[in-house]
ZADO-1210 file (C-alpha; in nm, 4 decimals, padded with zeros to 6 digits):
<atoms>
<atom x="02.0466" y="01.6159" z="14.1377" code="MET" pos="1"/>
<atom x="02.0793" y="01.7688" z="13.8154" code="SER" pos="2"/>
<atom x="02.3848" y="02.0425" z="13.7486" code="LEU" pos="3"/>
<atom x="02.3516" y="02.4007" z="13.6710" code="LEU" pos="4"/>
<atom x="02.5923" y="02.4523" z="13.3962" code="VAL" pos="5"/>
<atom x="02.7372" y="02.7533" z="13.3014" code="ILE" pos="6"/>
<atom x="02.7648" y="02.8427" z="12.9561" code="GLN" pos="7"/>
<atom x="02.7896" y="03.2890" z="13.0108" code="ASP" pos="8"/>
<atom x="03.0272" y="03.5531" z="13.1124" code="ALA" pos="9"/>
<atom x="02.7592" y="03.7433" z="13.3585" code="ARG" pos="10"/>
<atom x="02.6154" y="03.4235" z="13.4686" code="LEU" pos="11"/>
<atom x="02.9672" y="03.3063" z="13.5762" code="LEU" pos="12"/>
<atom x="03.1488" y="03.6292" z="13.7265" code="ASN" pos="13"/>
<atom x="02.8173" y="03.6477" z="13.9612" code="GLU" pos="14"/>
<atom x="02.9045" y="03.2821" z="14.0999" code="ARG" pos="15"/>
<atom x="03.3017" y="03.3480" z="14.1384" code="CYS" pos="16"/>
<atom x="03.2273" y="03.6860" z="14.3078" code="ARG" pos="17"/>
<atom x="03.0160" y="03.3675" z="14.5642" code="GLU" pos="18"/>
<atom x="03.3155" y="03.1940" z="14.5821" code="LEU" pos="19"/>
<atom x="03.5508" y="03.4517" z="14.6224" code="ALA" pos="20"/>
<atom x="03.4296" y="03.4185" z="14.9960" code="SER" pos="21"/>
<atom x="03.4350" y="03.0745" z="15.0659" code="CYS" pos="22"/>
<atom x="03.6853" y="02.9298" z="15.2647" code="SER" pos="23"/>
<atom x="03.7414" y="02.5958" z="15.0872" code="TRP" pos="24"/>
<atom x="03.6481" y="02.4625" z="14.6873" code="ILE" pos="25"/>
<atom x="03.6171" y="02.1713" z="14.5702" code="GLY" pos="26"/>
<atom x="03.7043" y="02.1254" z="14.1884" code="ILE" pos="27"/>
<atom x="03.6813" y="01.7947" z="13.8925" code="ASP" pos="28"/>
<atom x="03.7274" y="01.8489" z="13.5922" code="THR" pos="29"/>
<atom x="03.6060" y="01.6424" z="13.3313" code="GLU" pos="30"/>
<atom x="03.8206" y="01.6623" z="13.0083" code="PHE" pos="31"/>
<atom x="03.9438" y="01.4182" z="12.6780" code="LEU" pos="32"/>
<atom x="04.3021" y="01.3816" z="12.5405" code="ARG" pos="33"/>
<atom x="04.2602" y="01.0313" z="12.3523" code="GLU" pos="34"/>
<atom x="04.3744" y="01.2107" z="12.0826" code="ARG" pos="35"/>
<atom x="04.5467" y="01.4907" z="12.1697" code="THR" pos="36"/>
<atom x="04.8681" y="01.5506" z="12.3384" code="TYR" pos="37"/>
<atom x="04.6923" y="01.8369" z="12.5151" code="TYR" pos="38"/>
<atom x="04.4388" y="01.8020" z="12.7280" code="PRO" pos="39"/>
<atom x="04.0564" y="01.9202" z="12.5647" code="ARG" pos="40"/>
<atom x="03.8975" y="02.0683" z="12.8916" code="LEU" pos="41"/>
<atom x="03.4901" y="01.9955" z="12.8531" code="CYS" pos="42"/>
<atom x="03.3691" y="02.1002" z="13.2125" code="LEU" pos="43"/>
<atom x="03.4632" y="02.2412" z="13.5542" code="VAL" pos="44"/>
<atom x="03.2699" y="02.1814" z="13.8295" code="GLN" pos="45"/>
<atom x="03.2962" y="02.3494" z="14.1863" code="VAL" pos="46"/>
<atom x="03.1865" y="02.2988" z="14.4817" code="SER" pos="47"/>
<atom x="03.1396" y="02.5416" z="14.7982" code="SER" pos="48"/>
<atom x="02.9694" y="02.5820" z="15.0736" code="SER" pos="49"/>
<atom x="02.7022" y="02.7782" z="14.8379" code="ASN" pos="50"/>
<atom x="02.6801" y="02.4425" z="14.7016" code="GLY" pos="51"/>
<atom x="02.7472" y="02.3355" z="14.3311" code="VAL" pos="52"/>
<atom x="02.8005" y="02.4570" z="13.9445" code="ILE" pos="53"/>
<atom x="02.9383" y="02.3494" z="13.6565" code="GLY" pos="54"/>
<atom x="03.1294" y="02.5571" z="13.4346" code="ILE" pos="55"/>
<atom x="03.1087" y="02.4822" z="13.0750" code="ASP" pos="56"/>
<atom x="03.4733" y="02.6352" z="12.8763" code="PRO" pos="57"/>
<atom x="03.3448" y="02.5769" z="12.5716" code="LEU" pos="58"/>
<atom x="03.0481" y="02.7628" z="12.5234" code="LYS" pos="59"/>
<atom x="03.2003" y="03.0641" z="12.7752" code="CYS" pos="60"/>
<atom x="03.3550" y="03.3242" z="12.6153" code="ASP" pos="61"/>
<atom x="03.6530" y="03.3744" z="12.9172" code="THR" pos="62"/>
<atom x="03.7633" y="03.1420" z="13.2141" code="LEU" pos="63"/>
<atom x="03.9062" y="03.4434" z="13.3361" code="GLU" pos="64"/>
<atom x="03.6680" y="03.4983" z="13.6829" code="PRO" pos="65"/>
<atom x="03.7598" y="03.1205" z="13.7759" code="LEU" pos="66"/>
<atom x="04.1445" y="03.1821" z="13.7199" code="ILE" pos="67"/>
<atom x="04.1188" y="03.4730" z="13.9360" code="HIS" pos="68"/>
<atom x="03.9617" y="03.2447" z="14.2003" code="VAL" pos="69"/>
<atom x="04.1974" y="02.9640" z="14.0995" code="LEU" pos="70"/>
<atom x="04.4185" y="03.2500" z="14.2049" code="GLY" pos="71"/>
<atom x="04.3412" y="03.2846" z="14.6110" code="ASP" pos="72"/>
<atom x="04.6433" y="03.0943" z="14.8271" code="SER" pos="73"/>
<atom x="04.4523" y="03.1607" z="15.0883" code="ALA" pos="74"/>
<atom x="04.1666" y="02.9142" z="14.9655" code="GLN" pos="75"/>
<atom x="04.1958" y="02.5765" z="15.0068" code="SER" pos="76"/>
<atom x="04.1702" y="02.4140" z="14.6450" code="LYS" pos="77"/>
<atom x="04.0162" y="02.0110" z="14.7098" code="VAL" pos="78"/>
<atom x="04.0734" y="01.7207" z="14.4870" code="ILE" pos="79"/>
<atom x="04.0877" y="01.4111" z="14.5009" code="HIS" pos="80"/>
<atom x="04.3597" y="01.2627" z="14.3191" code="ALA" pos="81"/>
<atom x="04.4595" y="01.6224" z="14.2326" code="ALA" pos="82"/>
<atom x="04.7837" y="01.5251" z="13.9794" code="ARG" pos="83"/>
<atom x="04.5540" y="01.4983" z="13.6357" code="GLN" pos="84"/>
<atom x="04.3149" y="01.7947" z="13.7576" code="ASP" pos="85"/>
<atom x="04.5969" y="02.0085" z="13.8373" code="LEU" pos="86"/>
<atom x="04.7530" y="01.9893" z="13.4606" code="GLU" pos="87"/>
<atom x="04.4343" y="02.0723" z="13.2860" code="VAL" pos="88"/>
<atom x="04.4057" y="02.3923" z="13.4855" code="LEU" pos="89"/>
<atom x="04.7825" y="02.4228" z="13.4900" code="TYR" pos="90"/>
<atom x="04.7273" y="02.4654" z="13.1177" code="HIS" pos="91"/>
<atom x="04.4488" y="02.7427" z="13.1814" code="ILE" pos="92"/>
<atom x="04.5508" y="02.8960" z="13.4707" code="CYS" pos="93"/>
<atom x="04.9491" y="02.8787" z="13.3370" code="GLY" pos="94"/>
<atom x="05.0182" y="02.8427" z="13.7127" code="TRP" pos="95"/>
<atom x="04.9657" y="02.5660" z="13.9389" code="VAL" pos="96"/>
<atom x="04.6236" y="02.6181" z="14.1744" code="PRO" pos="97"/>
<atom x="04.7606" y="02.6333" z="14.5658" code="GLN" pos="98"/>
<atom x="04.6971" y="02.5130" z="14.8246" code="PRO" pos="99"/>
<atom x="04.5758" y="02.1709" z="14.7593" code="VAL" pos="100"/>
<atom x="04.4114" y="01.9360" z="14.9725" code="PHE" pos="101"/>
<atom x="04.4135" y="01.6018" z="14.8090" code="ASP" pos="102"/>
<atom x="04.1418" y="01.4001" z="14.9809" code="THR" pos="103"/>
<atom x="04.3322" y="01.0701" z="14.8406" code="GLN" pos="104"/>
<atom x="04.6469" y="01.1046" z="15.0204" code="ILE" pos="105"/>
<atom x="04.4818" y="01.2341" z="15.2757" code="ALA" pos="106"/>
<atom x="04.2493" y="00.9257" z="15.3451" code="ALA" pos="107"/>
<atom x="04.5874" y="00.6940" z="15.2700" code="ALA" pos="108"/>
<atom x="04.7422" y="00.9224" z="15.5340" code="LEU" pos="109"/>
<atom x="04.4331" y="00.7774" z="15.7988" code="LEU" pos="110"/>
<atom x="04.4878" y="00.3929" z="15.6592" code="GLY" pos="111"/>
<atom x="04.2025" y="00.4520" z="15.4116" code="PHE" pos="112"/>
<atom x="04.3913" y="00.2330" z="15.1682" code="GLY" pos="113"/>
<atom x="04.6775" y="00.3002" z="14.8902" code="ASP" pos="114"/>
<atom x="04.4797" y="00.5260" z="14.5812" code="GLN" pos="115"/>
<atom x="04.1656" y="00.5080" z="14.7067" code="VAL" pos="116"/>
<atom x="03.9041" y="00.6121" z="14.4834" code="SER" pos="117"/>
<atom x="03.6489" y="00.9055" z="14.5315" code="TYR" pos="118"/>
<atom x="03.3939" y="00.6723" z="14.4987" code="ALA" pos="119"/>
<atom x="03.4235" y="00.4202" z="14.7961" code="SER" pos="120"/>
<atom x="03.5111" y="00.6997" z="15.0007" code="LEU" pos="121"/>
<atom x="03.1792" y="00.9185" z="14.9934" code="VAL" pos="122"/>
<atom x="03.0805" y="00.5115" z="15.0499" code="ALA" pos="123"/>
<atom x="03.3418" y="00.4691" z="15.3381" code="GLN" pos="124"/>
<atom x="03.2867" y="00.8228" z="15.4507" code="ILE" pos="125"/>
<atom x="02.9273" y="00.9676" z="15.3330" code="ALA" pos="126"/>
<atom x="02.7906" y="00.6430" z="15.3617" code="GLY" pos="127"/>
<atom x="02.6348" y="00.7202" z="14.9803" code="LYS" pos="128"/>
<atom x="02.6996" y="00.5044" z="14.6548" code="THR" pos="129"/>
<atom x="02.7593" y="00.7040" z="14.3318" code="LEU" pos="130"/>
<atom x="02.6576" y="00.5719" z="13.9776" code="SER" pos="131"/>
<atom x="02.9088" y="00.4193" z="13.8056" code="LYS" pos="132"/>
<atom x="02.7872" y="00.5183" z="13.4826" code="HIS" pos="133"/>
<atom x="02.9128" y="00.7752" z="13.2351" code="GLU" pos="134"/>
<atom x="03.2779" y="00.7387" z="13.3561" code="THR" pos="135"/>
<atom x="03.3847" y="00.6780" z="12.9805" code="ARG" pos="136"/>
<atom x="03.1951" y="00.9064" z="12.7773" code="THR" pos="137"/>
<atom x="03.2420" y="01.2036" z="12.5170" code="ASP" pos="138"/>
<atom x="03.2375" y="01.5142" z="12.7204" code="TRP" pos="139"/>
<atom x="03.3102" y="01.7308" z="12.4800" code="CYS" pos="140"/>
<atom x="02.9584" y="01.6398" z="12.3072" code="SER" pos="141"/>
<atom x="02.6315" y="01.9238" z="12.3516" code="ARG" pos="142"/>
<atom x="02.3611" y="01.8953" z="12.4989" code="PRO" pos="143"/>
<atom x="02.5204" y="01.7246" z="12.7465" code="LEU" pos="144"/>
<atom x="02.2605" y="01.4474" z="12.9071" code="THR" pos="145"/>
<atom x="02.0785" y="01.4332" z="13.2265" code="ALA" pos="146"/>
<atom x="02.3134" y="01.0904" z="13.3438" code="GLY" pos="147"/>
<atom x="02.6199" y="01.2508" z="13.2611" code="GLN" pos="148"/>
<atom x="02.4783" y="01.6476" z="13.4258" code="LEU" pos="149"/>
<atom x="02.4263" y="01.3771" z="13.7468" code="GLU" pos="150"/>
<atom x="02.7173" y="01.2273" z="13.7156" code="TYR" pos="151"/>
<atom x="02.8892" y="01.5492" z="13.7107" code="ALA" pos="152"/>
<atom x="02.7425" y="01.6474" z="14.0061" code="TYR" pos="153"/>
<atom x="02.7906" y="01.3665" z="14.2296" code="GLN" pos="154"/>
<atom x="03.1749" y="01.4019" z="14.1320" code="ASP" pos="155"/>
<atom x="03.2263" y="01.6822" z="14.3082" code="VAL" pos="156"/>
<atom x="02.9504" y="01.7212" z="14.5921" code="SER" pos="157"/>
<atom x="03.0370" y="01.5099" z="14.8301" code="HIS" pos="158"/>
<atom x="03.4036" y="01.6923" z="14.8275" code="LEU" pos="159"/>
<atom x="03.3024" y="01.9496" z="15.1138" code="GLY" pos="160"/>
<atom x="03.1943" y="01.6534" z="15.3552" code="GLU" pos="161"/>
<atom x="03.5210" y="01.4405" z="15.3232" code="LEU" pos="162"/>
<atom x="03.7523" y="01.7180" z="15.3513" code="HIS" pos="163"/>
<atom x="03.5399" y="01.8290" z="15.6581" code="GLN" pos="164"/>
<atom x="03.5539" y="01.4794" z="15.8418" code="TYR" pos="165"/>
<atom x="03.9298" y="01.4017" z="15.6713" code="LEU" pos="166"/>
<atom x="04.0356" y="01.7459" z="15.7747" code="LYS" pos="167"/>
<atom x="03.9477" y="01.6979" z="16.1223" code="ALA" pos="168"/>
<atom x="04.1100" y="01.3738" z="16.1338" code="GLU" pos="169"/>
<atom x="04.4384" y="01.4760" z="16.0380" code="LEU" pos="170"/>
<atom x="04.4378" y="01.7737" z="16.2982" code="GLU" pos="171"/>
<atom x="04.2923" y="01.4971" z="16.5779" code="ARG" pos="172"/>
<atom x="04.6038" y="01.2224" z="16.4663" code="ARG" pos="173"/>
<atom x="04.8711" y="01.5816" z="16.4372" code="ASN" pos="174"/>
<atom x="04.9143" y="01.4494" z="16.0839" code="ARG" pos="175"/>
<atom x="04.7389" y="01.8010" z="15.8781" code="LEU" pos="176"/>
<atom x="05.1624" y="01.8619" z="15.7869" code="ALA" pos="177"/>
<atom x="05.1775" y="01.5062" z="15.6666" code="TRP" pos="178"/>
<atom x="04.8899" y="01.6026" z="15.4032" code="LEU" pos="179"/>
<atom x="05.1226" y="01.9582" z="15.3148" code="GLU" pos="180"/>
<atom x="05.4051" y="01.7787" z="15.2761" code="GLU" pos="181"/>
<atom x="05.3149" y="01.5367" z="15.0467" code="GLU" pos="182"/>
<atom x="05.0439" y="01.8136" z="14.8646" code="CYS" pos="183"/>
<atom x="05.3816" y="02.0087" z="14.7627" code="ARG" pos="184"/>
<atom x="05.4829" y="01.8199" z="14.5048" code="PRO" pos="185"/>
<atom x="05.2060" y="01.8845" z="14.2918" code="LEU" pos="186"/>
<atom x="05.2886" y="02.2948" z="14.3308" code="ALA" pos="187"/>
<atom x="05.5844" y="02.2145" z="14.1367" code="ASN" pos="188"/>
<atom x="05.5426" y="02.3209" z="13.7570" code="PRO" pos="189"/>
<atom x="05.7451" y="02.1023" z="13.5837" code="ALA" pos="190"/>
<atom x="05.5246" y="01.8395" z="13.6445" code="LEU" pos="191"/>
<atom x="05.3022" y="02.0196" z="13.4154" code="TYR" pos="192"/>
<atom x="05.4819" y="02.2423" z="13.1736" code="ALA" pos="193"/>
<atom x="05.5871" y="01.8416" z="12.9362" code="MET" pos="194"/>
<atom x="05.9454" y="02.0444" z="12.8469" code="GLU" pos="195"/>
<atom x="06.0681" y="01.8933" z="12.5599" code="PRO" pos="196"/>
<atom x="06.4258" y="01.8951" z="12.6657" code="LYS" pos="197"/>
<atom x="06.2998" y="01.6050" z="12.9718" code="HIS" pos="198"/>
<atom x="06.1230" y="01.4001" z="12.7640" code="ALA" pos="199"/>
<atom x="06.4047" y="01.1459" z="12.7040" code="TYR" pos="200"/>
<atom x="06.3613" y="01.0549" z="13.0889" code="LYS" pos="201"/>
<atom x="06.0148" y="00.8824" z="13.0721" code="ARG" pos="202"/>
<atom x="06.2066" y="00.6690" z="12.8196" code="LEU" pos="203"/>
<atom x="06.2583" y="00.3606" z="13.0384" code="ARG" pos="204"/>
<atom x="06.4900" y="00.0615" z="12.8026" code="SER" pos="205"/>
<atom x="06.7549" y="00.3546" z="12.7052" code="GLY" pos="206"/>
<atom x="07.0288" y="00.1922" z="12.9356" code="HIS" pos="207"/>
<atom x="07.0101" y="-00.1220" z="12.6753" code="SER" pos="208"/>
<atom x="07.1920" y="00.0667" z="12.3999" code="LEU" pos="209"/>
<atom x="07.5752" y="00.1753" z="12.3365" code="ASP" pos="210"/>
<atom x="07.6264" y="00.5091" z="12.4075" code="LEU" pos="211"/>
<atom x="07.6223" y="00.6478" z="12.0984" code="GLN" pos="212"/>
<atom x="07.3029" y="00.5327" z="12.0346" code="SER" pos="213"/>
<atom x="07.1351" y="00.6621" z="12.4189" code="GLN" pos="214"/>
<atom x="07.2963" y="00.9772" z="12.3131" code="HIS" pos="215"/>
<atom x="07.0710" y="00.9277" z="11.9452" code="LEU" pos="216"/>
<atom x="06.7663" y="00.8279" z="12.1687" code="LEU" pos="217"/>
<atom x="06.7473" y="01.1602" z="12.3606" code="LYS" pos="218"/>
<atom x="06.7537" y="01.3853" z="12.0666" code="HIS" pos="219"/>
<atom x="06.4973" y="01.1584" z="11.8924" code="LEU" pos="220"/>
<atom x="06.2884" y="01.1615" z="12.2112" code="ALA" pos="221"/>
<atom x="06.3048" y="01.5496" z="12.2288" code="ILE" pos="222"/>
<atom x="06.2570" y="01.5682" z="11.8459" code="TRP" pos="223"/>
<atom x="05.9253" y="01.3504" z="11.8942" code="ARG" pos="224"/>
<atom x="05.8102" y="01.5559" z="12.2300" code="GLU" pos="225"/>
<atom x="05.7672" y="01.9073" z="12.0147" code="ARG" pos="226"/>
<atom x="05.6185" y="01.7044" z="11.6842" code="THR" pos="227"/>
<atom x="05.3438" y="01.5778" z="11.9474" code="ALA" pos="228"/>
<atom x="05.3605" y="01.9289" z="12.0495" code="GLN" pos="229"/>
<atom x="05.3474" y="02.1183" z="11.7844" code="ARG" pos="230"/>
<atom x="05.0584" y="01.8708" z="11.5909" code="LYS" pos="231"/>
<atom x="04.9001" y="01.8463" z="11.9116" code="ASP" pos="232"/>
<atom x="04.9184" y="01.4646" z="11.9169" code="LEU" pos="233"/>
<atom x="04.9359" y="01.1655" z="12.1384" code="PRO" pos="234"/>
<atom x="05.3392" y="01.1333" z="12.1218" code="ARG" pos="235"/>
<atom x="05.2767" y="00.7546" z="12.0672" code="ASN" pos="236"/>
<atom x="05.0792" y="00.9112" z="11.7616" code="TRP" pos="237"/>
<atom x="05.3828" y="01.0030" z="11.6063" code="VAL" pos="238"/>
<atom x="05.5863" y="00.6801" z="11.7375" code="ILE" pos="239"/>
<atom x="05.6218" y="00.4779" z="11.9998" code="ASN" pos="240"/>
<atom x="05.8350" y="00.4317" z="12.2839" code="ASP" pos="241"/>
<atom x="05.9459" y="00.0766" z="12.1608" code="ASN" pos="242"/>
<atom x="06.0602" y="00.2108" z="11.7783" code="GLN" pos="243"/>
<atom x="06.2174" y="00.4808" z="11.8844" code="LEU" pos="244"/>
<atom x="06.4168" y="00.2798" z="12.0464" code="VAL" pos="245"/>
<atom x="06.4608" y="00.0547" z="11.7605" code="ASP" pos="246"/>
<atom x="06.5345" y="00.3529" z="11.5866" code="ILE" pos="247"/>
<atom x="06.8091" y="00.4502" z="11.7762" code="ALA" pos="248"/>
<atom x="06.9926" y="00.1320" z="11.8241" code="ALA" pos="249"/>
<atom x="06.9950" y="00.1066" z="11.4018" code="ALA" pos="250"/>
<atom x="07.1194" y="00.4531" z="11.3204" code="LYS" pos="251"/>
<atom x="06.9983" y="00.3936" z="10.9393" code="PRO" pos="252"/>
<atom x="07.1638" y="00.7117" z="10.7740" code="GLN" pos="253"/>
<atom x="06.9170" y="00.6989" z="10.4561" code="ARG" pos="254"/>
<atom x="06.5419" y="00.6165" z="10.4045" code="GLN" pos="255"/>
<atom x="06.5787" y="00.3204" z="10.2976" code="ASP" pos="256"/>
<atom x="06.7970" y="00.1779" z="10.6365" code="GLN" pos="257"/>
<atom x="06.4996" y="00.3826" z="10.8136" code="LEU" pos="258"/>
<atom x="06.2567" y="00.1689" z="10.6220" code="SER" pos="259"/>
<atom x="06.3446" y="-00.1328" z="10.6493" code="ALA" pos="260"/>
<atom x="06.3486" y="-00.1676" z="11.0755" code="ILE" pos="261"/>
<atom x="06.1054" y="-00.3857" z="11.1685" code="GLU" pos="262"/>
<atom x="05.7789" y="-00.2346" z="11.3076" code="GLY" pos="263"/>
<atom x="05.8373" y="00.0951" z="11.2446" code="VAL" pos="264"/>
<atom x="05.5243" y="00.2036" z="10.9807" code="PRO" pos="265"/>
<atom x="05.5642" y="00.2671" z="10.6410" code="SER" pos="266"/>
<atom x="05.2977" y="00.5913" z="10.7006" code="ARG" pos="267"/>
<atom x="05.5907" y="00.7325" z="10.9775" code="PHE" pos="268"/>
<atom x="05.8766" y="00.7080" z="10.7269" code="VAL" pos="269"/>
<atom x="05.6889" y="00.8838" z="10.4445" code="HIS" pos="270"/>
<atom x="05.5872" y="01.1933" z="10.6934" code="ARG" pos="271"/>
<atom x="05.8542" y="01.1704" z="10.9392" code="TYR" pos="272"/>
<atom x="06.1507" y="01.0266" z="10.7589" code="GLY" pos="273"/>
<atom x="06.2882" y="01.3100" z="10.6611" code="ASN" pos="274"/>
<atom x="06.2627" y="01.5174" z="10.9926" code="ALA" pos="275"/>
<atom x="06.4427" y="01.1548" z="11.1686" code="VAL" pos="276"/>
<atom x="06.6753" y="01.1217" z="10.9526" code="LEU" pos="277"/>
<atom x="06.7912" y="01.5394" z="10.9806" code="SER" pos="278"/>
<atom x="06.7858" y="01.4681" z="11.3609" code="VAL" pos="279"/>
<atom x="06.9907" y="01.1593" z="11.3286" code="ILE" pos="280"/>
<atom x="07.2781" y="01.3452" z="11.0958" code="GLY" pos="281"/>
<atom x="07.2778" y="01.6062" z="11.3393" code="ARG" pos="282"/>
<atom x="07.3674" y="01.3693" z="11.6506" code="TYR" pos="283"/>
<atom x="07.5622" y="01.1018" z="11.4902" code="TYR" pos="284"/>
<atom x="07.8601" y="01.2120" z="11.5559" code="ARG" pos="285"/>
<atom x="07.8900" y="01.4088" z="11.8808" code="GLY" pos="286"/>
<atom x="07.8499" y="01.2591" z="12.2207" code="ASN" pos="287"/>
<atom x="08.0304" y="01.3928" z="12.5578" code="ASP" pos="288"/>
<atom x="08.0629" y="01.0649" z="12.6504" code="GLY" pos="289"/>
<atom x="07.8542" y="01.0635" z="12.9366" code="LYS" pos="290"/>
<atom x="07.5482" y="00.7295" z="12.9954" code="THR" pos="291"/>
<atom x="07.2609" y="00.9025" z="12.9669" code="VAL" pos="292"/>
<atom x="07.0772" y="00.5833" z="13.1017" code="TRP" pos="293"/>
<atom x="07.2434" y="00.3647" z="13.3803" code="GLU" pos="294"/>
<atom x="07.0721" y="00.0193" z="13.3789" code="PRO" pos="295"/>
<atom x="06.8564" y="-00.0659" z="13.6943" code="PRO" pos="296"/>
<atom x="07.0550" y="-00.1243" z="13.9923" code="ALA" pos="297"/>
<atom x="06.9743" y="-00.4449" z="14.0868" code="ARG" pos="298"/>
<atom x="07.0421" y="-00.5954" z="14.5194" code="LEU" pos="299"/>
<atom x="07.3185" y="-00.8628" z="14.6429" code="ASN" pos="300"/>
<atom x="07.1658" y="-01.1335" z="14.7928" code="ASP" pos="301"/>
<atom x="07.1903" y="-00.9852" z="15.1766" code="ARG" pos="302"/>
<atom x="07.0816" y="-00.6819" z="15.0520" code="GLU" pos="303"/>
<atom x="06.7373" y="-00.7668" z="14.9207" code="LYS" pos="304"/>
<atom x="06.7248" y="-00.9818" z="15.2450" code="GLN" pos="305"/>
<atom x="06.7921" y="-00.6043" z="15.3954" code="LEU" pos="306"/>
<atom x="06.4958" y="-00.5218" z="15.2091" code="ALA" pos="307"/>
<atom x="06.2530" y="-00.7879" z="15.2709" code="ASP" pos="308"/>
<atom x="06.2911" y="-00.7082" z="15.6830" code="ARG" pos="309"/>
<atom x="06.2956" y="-00.2717" z="15.5918" code="LEU" pos="310"/>
<atom x="05.9813" y="-00.3377" z="15.4146" code="ILE" pos="311"/>
<atom x="05.8243" y="-00.5949" z="15.6748" code="GLU" pos="312"/>
<atom x="05.8915" y="-00.3380" z="15.9582" code="ILE" pos="313"/>
<atom x="05.6814" y="-00.0699" z="15.7263" code="ILE" pos="314"/>
<atom x="05.4024" y="-00.3138" z="15.6678" code="ARG" pos="315"/>
<atom x="05.3482" y="-00.3866" z="16.0941" code="VAL" pos="316"/>
<atom x="05.4458" y="-00.0038" z="16.1532" code="ARG" pos="317"/>
<atom x="05.2092" y="00.1361" z="15.9022" code="ALA" pos="318"/>
<atom x="04.9168" y="-00.0715" z="15.9970" code="GLN" pos="319"/>
<atom x="05.0047" y="-00.0527" z="16.3751" code="LEU" pos="320"/>
<atom x="04.9301" y="00.3651" z="16.2969" code="GLU" pos="321"/>
<atom x="04.6979" y="00.3270" z="16.0371" code="HIS" pos="322"/>
<atom x="04.8622" y="00.4620" z="15.7293" code="VAL" pos="323"/>
<atom x="04.9032" y="00.2848" z="15.3533" code="SER" pos="324"/>
<atom x="05.2106" y="00.1318" z="15.3500" code="PRO" pos="325"/>
<atom x="05.2983" y="00.2055" z="15.0146" code="THR" pos="326"/>
<atom x="05.2190" y="00.5578" z="15.0594" code="LEU" pos="327"/>
<atom x="05.5057" y="00.5132" z="15.3119" code="VAL" pos="328"/>
<atom x="05.7547" y="00.3687" z="15.0533" code="ALA" pos="329"/>
<atom x="05.7188" y="00.0995" z="14.8041" code="SER" pos="330"/>
<atom x="05.9399" y="-00.2090" z="14.7207" code="ARG" pos="331"/>
<atom x="06.1409" y="00.0058" z="14.4770" code="LYS" pos="332"/>
<atom x="06.1580" y="00.2938" z="14.6585" code="GLU" pos="333"/>
<atom x="06.2888" y="00.0494" z="14.9304" code="VAL" pos="334"/>
<atom x="06.5914" y="-00.0894" z="14.7394" code="ASN" pos="335"/>
<atom x="06.7025" y="00.2372" z="14.6234" code="ARG" pos="336"/>
<atom x="06.7437" y="00.3607" z="15.0053" code="PHE" pos="337"/>
<atom x="06.9009" y="00.0575" z="15.1147" code="VAL" pos="338"/>
<atom x="07.1490" y="00.1819" z="14.8300" code="ARG" pos="339"/>
<atom x="07.1070" y="00.5267" z="14.8973" code="GLN" pos="340"/>
<atom x="07.0057" y="00.7097" z="15.2032" code="GLN" pos="341"/>
<atom x="07.1103" y="01.0129" z="15.2210" code="GLN" pos="342"/>
<atom x="06.8445" y="01.2746" z="15.0573" code="HIS" pos="343"/>
<atom x="06.5742" y="00.9745" z="15.0093" code="HIS" pos="344"/>
<atom x="06.2007" y="01.0446" z="15.1261" code="PRO" pos="345"/>
<atom x="06.2512" y="00.7820" z="15.3943" code="LEU" pos="346"/>
<atom x="06.4878" y="00.9986" z="15.5662" code="ALA" pos="347"/>
<atom x="06.3155" y="01.2838" z="15.6069" code="THR" pos="348"/>
<atom x="05.9799" y="01.4869" z="15.6994" code="GLY" pos="349"/>
<atom x="05.6827" y="01.2611" z="15.7961" code="TRP" pos="350"/>
<atom x="05.8187" y="00.9507" z="15.6947" code="ARG" pos="351"/>
<atom x="06.1583" y="00.9472" z="15.8890" code="PHE" pos="352"/>
<atom x="05.9758" y="01.0463" z="16.2518" code="GLU" pos="353"/>
<atom x="05.7205" y="00.7179" z="16.2155" code="LEU" pos="354"/>
<atom x="05.9471" y="00.4522" z="16.0542" code="VAL" pos="355"/>
<atom x="06.3038" y="00.6110" z="15.9192" code="GLY" pos="356"/>
<atom x="06.4358" y="00.6291" z="16.1967" code="ARG" pos="357"/>
<atom x="06.4301" y="00.2794" z="16.2937" code="ARG" pos="358"/>
<atom x="06.5199" y="00.1718" z="15.9735" code="LEU" pos="359"/>
<atom x="06.8191" y="00.3443" z="15.9657" code="LEU" pos="360"/>
<atom x="06.9158" y="00.0943" z="16.2879" code="GLN" pos="361"/>
<atom x="06.8874" y="-00.1483" z="16.0326" code="GLU" pos="362"/>
<atom x="07.0421" y="-00.1003" z="15.8075" code="LEU" pos="363"/>
<atom x="07.3708" y="00.0402" z="15.9977" code="GLU" pos="364"/>
<atom x="07.3046" y="-00.3754" z="16.1897" code="ALA" pos="365"/>
<atom x="07.2771" y="-00.5434" z="15.8565" code="GLY" pos="366"/>
<atom x="07.6158" y="-00.3647" z="15.7524" code="GLN" pos="367"/>
<atom x="07.7515" y="-00.4727" z="16.0466" code="ASP" pos="368"/>
<atom x="07.6642" y="-00.8076" z="16.1006" code="GLY" pos="369"/>
</atoms>
């Protein structure tokens, strides 16, 4: 079937008034961000008990009627793998639509596997095969093709059926509260706000630097984030992570020293050299003596053996209860649990009830041994 795409405010108002009476709405978005910092919203698809509509943000003068619907906290927003869609909607609304029923997380809580795709879930639950065409396409181009419209329709049209089935199964197994617990962090605006002052936390190799270079790298990462936001460019288009680390390690004081760093493009030096040297000059001498990046903790042999036992306990228990084991805990999370149990996800909520109590007993036995 083809998708009705709304392009004018009158029809958008009319359809959004109809959506306001629904207990749930399914949402999917098509956007581009390969060449930009911020995602560029190209199409919104919305399903409900009234059918499926598309909303063209490139043609509509305003999205206020849709934003008003998204603000209804009594209405479930059914989204598959919701985080990216919520990020896009956050930049449109200024807040995170809630409550969210993430069908991918719901499926993992019912044993459909970790990060199961929408197409796979539709095949398993609805018995329908979806087209794989148009997964990589220019959604900014107009007019949208028949293939794009069909793909966009299919990408949201089965959300109601998935929602009905998954919700019923979660209720039958007393796991609806588990889903609410898993979806709650998705409401945190900090996930999507991309504050420059926190940009350094995304870097993974800062621990290899000396204290002074770590201090410089932190402020260079903040500068890069602000620059990328101001110019609306992907941060790696300004300069990539490895090059930024190399600059912090070299601590250049002049343009020729910056140019001499292997791998740093000359065009970067030409465009941003003065700004980078200014950041370095401002923070070169000052640091508070604190480590910015701690080296990754490595388990000793006894701890590795203990972690292996915990992972096996999780695997067996998850298989028995038809839950994705990696949703319960990844290898990295288990390693952290061996070192620090307090405030760990395995020590709280549904994970603790499912397997955490048993893991703590195993840890105590291992420590006594």
